[in-house]
C-alpha positions as CSV (number, residue, x, y, z in Angstrom):
1,M,94.7,37.6,37.1
2,G,95.8,39.3,33.9
3,T,94.0,41.3,31.2
4,T,93.0,39.6,28.0
5,A,91.0,40.3,24.8
6,V,88.4,37.8,23.7
7,D,87.3,37.9,20.0
8,L,84.1,36.4,18.8
9,L,82.1,36.3,15.6
10,L,78.3,36.0,16.1
11,E,76.7,34.0,13.3
12,P,74.6,34.0,11.2
13,Q,75.1,37.7,10.6
14,D,71.7,39.4,10.9
15,N,71.5,43.2,11.4
16,L,68.1,43.1,13.1
17,R,69.3,40.5,15.6
18,L,72.6,42.5,16.2
19,A,70.6,45.6,16.9
20,N,68.4,43.6,19.3
21,L,71.5,42.3,21.1
22,C,73.2,45.7,21.4
23,G,70.0,47.6,22.4
24,Q,69.1,51.2,21.8
25,F,72.3,53.3,21.9
26,D,74.2,50.1,22.8
27,E,72.5,50.1,26.2
28,H,72.7,46.3,26.6
29,L,76.5,46.3,25.9
30,R,77.0,49.1,28.4
31,Q,75.0,47.1,30.9
32,L,77.3,44.1,30.4
33,E,80.4,46.4,30.7
34,R,79.2,47.9,34.1
35,R,78.3,44.5,35.6
36,L,81.4,42.6,34.5
37,G,84.0,45.3,34.5
38,V,85.0,44.8,30.8
39,E,85.1,46.9,27.6
40,I,83.1,45.7,24.6
41,N,83.8,46.9,21.0
42,N,82.1,45.6,17.9
43,R,82.0,46.2,14.2
44,G,79.0,44.4,12.6
45,N,79.0,40.8,14.0
46,A,82.6,40.9,15.1
47,F,83.0,41.6,18.9
48,R,86.0,42.1,21.1
49,V,85.8,41.9,24.9
50,I,88.7,43.4,26.9
51,G,89.0,42.7,30.6
52,E,90.3,40.4,33.3
53,D,90.6,36.8,32.1
54,E,87.5,35.4,33.9
55,A,85.3,38.4,33.3
56,A,86.2,38.6,29.6
57,A,85.5,34.9,29.1
58,A,82.1,35.3,31.0
59,A,81.2,38.3,28.9
60,G,81.9,36.4,25.7
61,R,79.7,33.5,26.8
62,I,76.9,35.8,27.7
63,L,77.0,37.6,24.4
64,R,76.7,34.3,22.6
65,D,73.8,33.2,24.8
66,L,72.0,36.6,24.3
67,Y,72.5,36.4,20.5
68,A,70.9,33.0,20.5
69,V,67.9,34.5,22.4
70,T,67.5,37.3,19.8
71,Q,66.3,34.6,17.3
72,T,63.0,34.3,19.1
73,A,62.7,37.2,21.5
74,T,63.3,41.0,21.9
75,L,65.9,41.7,24.6
76,T,65.2,44.3,27.3
77,P,67.5,45.6,30.0
78,A,65.5,43.4,32.5
79,A,66.1,40.3,30.4
80,V,69.8,41.1,30.1
81,H,69.9,41.6,33.9
82,L,68.4,38.2,34.5
83,H,71.0,36.6,32.2
84,L,73.7,38.3,34.2
85,Q,72.2,37.0,37.5
86,R,72.6,33.5,36.1
87,A,76.2,34.1,34.9
88,G,77.9,36.4,37.5
89,I,81.7,36.8,37.6
90,E,82.0,34.7,40.7
91,E,80.4,31.6,39.1
92,V,79.1,31.2,35.5
93,E,76.1,28.9,36.0
94,P,75.8,25.9,33.7
95,E,72.4,25.6,32.2
96,E,72.1,22.0,33.3
97,A,72.8,22.9,36.9
98,A,69.9,25.3,36.9
99,E,67.7,22.8,35.2
100,E,68.6,20.1,37.8
101,Q,67.6,22.5,40.6
102,A,64.3,23.6,39.0
103,L,61.2,23.6,41.1
104,R,58.2,22.0,39.3
105,T,54.6,22.7,40.2
106,R,51.6,21.8,38.1
107,R,51.3,25.4,36.8
108,V,54.8,26.7,36.6
109,Q,58.5,25.7,36.5
110,I,60.9,27.8,38.5
111,R,64.6,27.8,38.0
112,P,67.0,29.4,40.5
113,R,68.9,32.4,39.2
114,G,72.5,32.4,40.4
115,A,74.5,30.5,43.0
116,N,72.8,31.9,46.1
117,Q,69.4,30.9,45.0
118,R,70.7,27.4,44.1
119,H,72.2,27.1,47.6
120,Y,68.9,28.3,49.1
121,L,66.9,25.7,47.3
122,E,69.3,22.9,48.2
123,A,69.3,24.0,51.8
124,I,65.5,24.0,52.0
125,R,65.4,20.5,50.6
126,T,68.0,19.1,53.0
127,H,67.4,21.0,56.3
128,E,64.5,21.2,58.8
129,V,65.0,24.9,59.5
130,N,66.2,27.4,57.0
131,F,66.8,31.2,57.1
132,G,66.8,33.3,53.9
133,I,68.3,36.7,54.8
134,G,68.8,39.6,52.4
135,P,67.3,42.6,50.6
136,A,64.0,42.8,48.9
137,G,63.8,41.3,45.4
138,T,66.2,38.4,45.9
139,G,63.4,35.8,45.7
140,K,63.5,34.7,49.3
141,T,59.8,34.5,49.9
142,Y,58.8,33.5,46.4
143,L,61.2,30.5,46.3
144,A,60.1,29.4,49.8
145,V,56.5,29.4,48.7
146,A,57.5,27.5,45.5
147,C,59.2,24.9,47.7
148,A,56.2,24.6,49.9
149,V,53.8,24.1,46.9
150,E,56.1,21.5,45.5
151,A,56.2,19.6,48.8
152,L,52.4,19.8,49.1
153,E,51.8,18.5,45.5
154,N,54.3,15.7,46.0
155,E,52.6,14.8,49.3
156,R,55.7,15.3,51.4
157,V,53.6,17.5,53.7
158,R,49.9,17.6,54.5
159,R,49.5,21.4,54.8
160,L,51.1,24.7,54.4
161,C,51.3,27.3,57.1
162,L,52.2,30.8,56.1
163,V,53.0,33.2,58.9
164,R,53.8,36.9,59.1
165,P,54.1,39.4,62.0
166,A,51.4,42.1,61.7
167,V,53.8,45.0,62.0
168,E,53.2,48.3,60.2
169,A,56.0,49.5,58.0
170,G,56.7,52.8,59.7
171,E,53.0,53.9,59.4
172,K,50.2,54.2,61.8
173,L,47.2,52.6,60.0
174,G,44.9,52.9,63.0
175,F,41.8,50.7,63.2
176,L,41.2,48.4,60.2
177,P,37.6,47.4,59.4
178,G,36.4,43.8,58.8
179,D,36.8,40.4,60.4
180,M,40.2,39.0,61.5
181,A,41.0,37.6,58.0
182,Q,40.3,41.0,56.4
183,K,42.4,42.8,59.0
184,I,45.5,40.7,58.4
185,D,45.0,40.4,54.6
186,P,47.2,43.4,53.7
187,Y,50.1,42.0,55.7
188,L,50.0,38.7,53.9
189,R,49.4,39.8,50.3
190,P,52.9,38.9,49.0
191,L,52.3,35.3,50.2
192,Y,48.9,35.2,48.5
193,D,50.3,36.6,45.3
194,A,52.9,33.8,45.0
195,L,50.3,31.1,45.8
196,Y,47.9,32.4,43.2
197,E,50.7,32.3,40.5
198,M,51.6,28.7,41.4
199,L,48.2,27.1,42.2
200,G,45.6,29.4,40.7
201,F,43.1,31.6,42.5
202,E,40.3,29.1,42.8
203,K,42.5,26.2,44.1
204,V,44.1,28.5,46.7
205,A,40.6,29.5,47.9
206,R,39.5,25.8,48.2
207,L,42.7,24.8,50.0
208,I,42.3,27.7,52.5
209,E,38.7,26.7,53.1
210,R,39.8,23.1,53.9
211,N,42.7,24.4,56.1
212,V,45.2,22.7,53.9
213,I,46.7,26.2,53.5
214,E,46.7,28.3,56.6
215,V,47.6,31.9,56.5
216,A,47.9,33.5,59.9
217,P,49.5,36.3,62.0
218,L,52.5,35.2,64.1
219,A,50.5,35.8,67.4
220,F,48.3,32.8,66.5
221,M,51.2,30.3,66.6
222,R,51.6,30.3,70.4
223,G,50.8,27.0,72.0
224,R,50.7,25.0,68.8
225,T,52.8,22.1,67.4
226,L,52.9,21.7,63.6
227,N,53.5,18.2,62.3
228,D,53.7,17.2,58.6
229,A,53.7,20.9,57.6
230,F,55.7,23.3,55.5
231,I,55.9,26.5,57.6
232,I,57.1,29.9,56.2
233,L,57.6,32.9,58.5
234,D,57.9,36.0,56.2
235,E,59.3,39.4,57.3
236,G,61.2,37.7,60.1
237,Q,63.1,40.8,60.9
238,N,59.9,42.2,62.5
239,T,59.7,39.5,65.2
240,T,61.0,40.1,68.7
241,V,63.5,37.8,70.3
242,E,60.7,36.1,72.2
243,Q,58.5,35.7,69.1
244,M,61.3,34.1,67.1
245,K,62.0,31.6,69.9
246,M,58.2,30.9,70.1
247,F,57.9,30.3,66.4
248,L,60.9,28.0,66.1
249,T,59.6,25.8,68.9
250,R,56.3,25.2,67.1
251,I,58.0,22.9,64.6
252,G,56.9,19.2,64.8
253,F,57.8,16.0,63.2
254,S,58.2,15.7,59.4
255,S,58.0,19.5,59.1
256,T,60.1,22.1,57.3
257,A,60.4,25.7,58.3
258,V,61.7,28.7,56.3
259,V,62.2,32.1,57.9
260,T,62.8,35.0,55.5
261,G,63.6,38.6,56.2
262,D,65.8,41.7,55.6
263,I,67.7,42.8,58.8
264,T,68.2,46.2,57.3
265,Q,64.5,47.0,57.3
266,V,63.3,46.5,60.8
267,D,59.9,48.1,61.6
268,L,59.8,47.2,65.3
269,P,59.4,50.0,67.9
270,R,62.7,51.7,68.9
271,G,64.5,49.7,71.5
272,K,63.0,46.4,70.5
273,P,65.8,44.1,69.2
274,S,65.0,42.0,66.1
275,G,64.6,38.3,66.7
276,L,66.1,37.6,63.2
277,R,69.3,39.5,64.0
278,H,69.5,37.8,67.3
279,V,68.9,34.2,66.0
280,I,71.9,34.4,63.6
281,D,74.4,34.3,66.4
282,I,72.3,31.8,68.5
283,L,71.8,29.1,65.8
284,K,74.6,29.7,63.3
285,D,76.4,26.4,64.2
286,T,73.4,24.3,65.0
287,P,73.0,21.0,63.0
288,G,69.9,20.8,60.8
289,I,69.7,24.6,60.4
290,S,70.9,26.5,57.3
291,F,71.5,30.2,56.7
292,T,71.5,31.7,53.2
293,F,72.6,35.4,53.0
294,F,71.6,37.3,49.8
295,K,73.2,40.4,48.6
296,S,72.3,43.2,46.2
297,K,73.8,41.3,43.2
298,D,71.1,38.6,43.8
299,V,68.2,41.1,43.2
300,V,66.0,40.0,40.3
301,R,64.0,43.1,40.0
302,H,64.9,46.2,38.0
303,P,68.7,46.8,38.0
304,V,68.2,50.2,39.7
305,V,67.0,48.3,42.8
306,A,70.4,46.8,43.3
307,R,72.1,50.2,42.9
308,I,69.7,51.7,45.4
309,L,70.5,49.0,48.0
310,D,74.2,49.5,47.4
311,A,73.9,53.2,47.9
312,Y,72.0,52.8,51.2
313,D,74.5,50.2,52.4
314,A,77.4,52.5,51.6
315,H,75.7,55.4,53.4
316,D,75.0,53.2,56.5
317,H,78.6,52.0,56.7
318,G,79.8,55.6,56.3
319,D,77.7,56.6,59.3
320,Q,79.2,53.9,61.4
321,T,82.8,54.9,60.7
């Protein structure tokens, strides 16, 4: 792959929009350069992008897209980051592809950001059991909840079952006051937050009261069979091997299960192997089961989160060599 220069003229020329595109001290242009490995120069509305063929072409398309956005919105580093997520070097995502994959609930419409999220959504729609594995901030749990809400609203399932192991993240919280629901509430908060955004607080409360939505700790799953349900196991890395097997054998007819987790953040006691790590080797070639592996480039939070994850990953690999 050779080096090329791509020239583009952004019209109509508007100094305010150009300042918006470039950002304070050209921070948006530097952000594009770091992510795509290119050099961007400009004089007024004339831009030149220098880099490898594919990267330079991608940068040119992103600059045009971002300039169109400046007509109606003020760009921020976070907004630029999300555009980059949808148009990485590996695969520049066509807008119509993201639109076709969009999840539509009554309150929100959610479009996948990047190839991995598209693969994840397609897998959930076509497989009975799905695993979303990767770092925090890649949308694993949020997209799973969105798929569950869409399935419930379209009457493909009769209930949602949201499950999480009640494992403390390296802290000893001691005795927690309240009834069982109040004790497990803190562990299930990310699931509640996604439900509130997609269905609204009052509707979620009504559906929980009618047991259409069930939110429970993993220990409560033993002995059950869940038919016509959409089941999500969040924080799957904190299940033991026995718990993972128990959960996966709860799945009944016309049900879909999604297991999410980050195998680099296991909070189990020392010496207890993670059921999520174990199951990758056990089920990787089993029909009807999909695995989607997310990486730091898929993170849709602040760009510094991806850099933090990369730094930890590099440190861990250094310790192993």
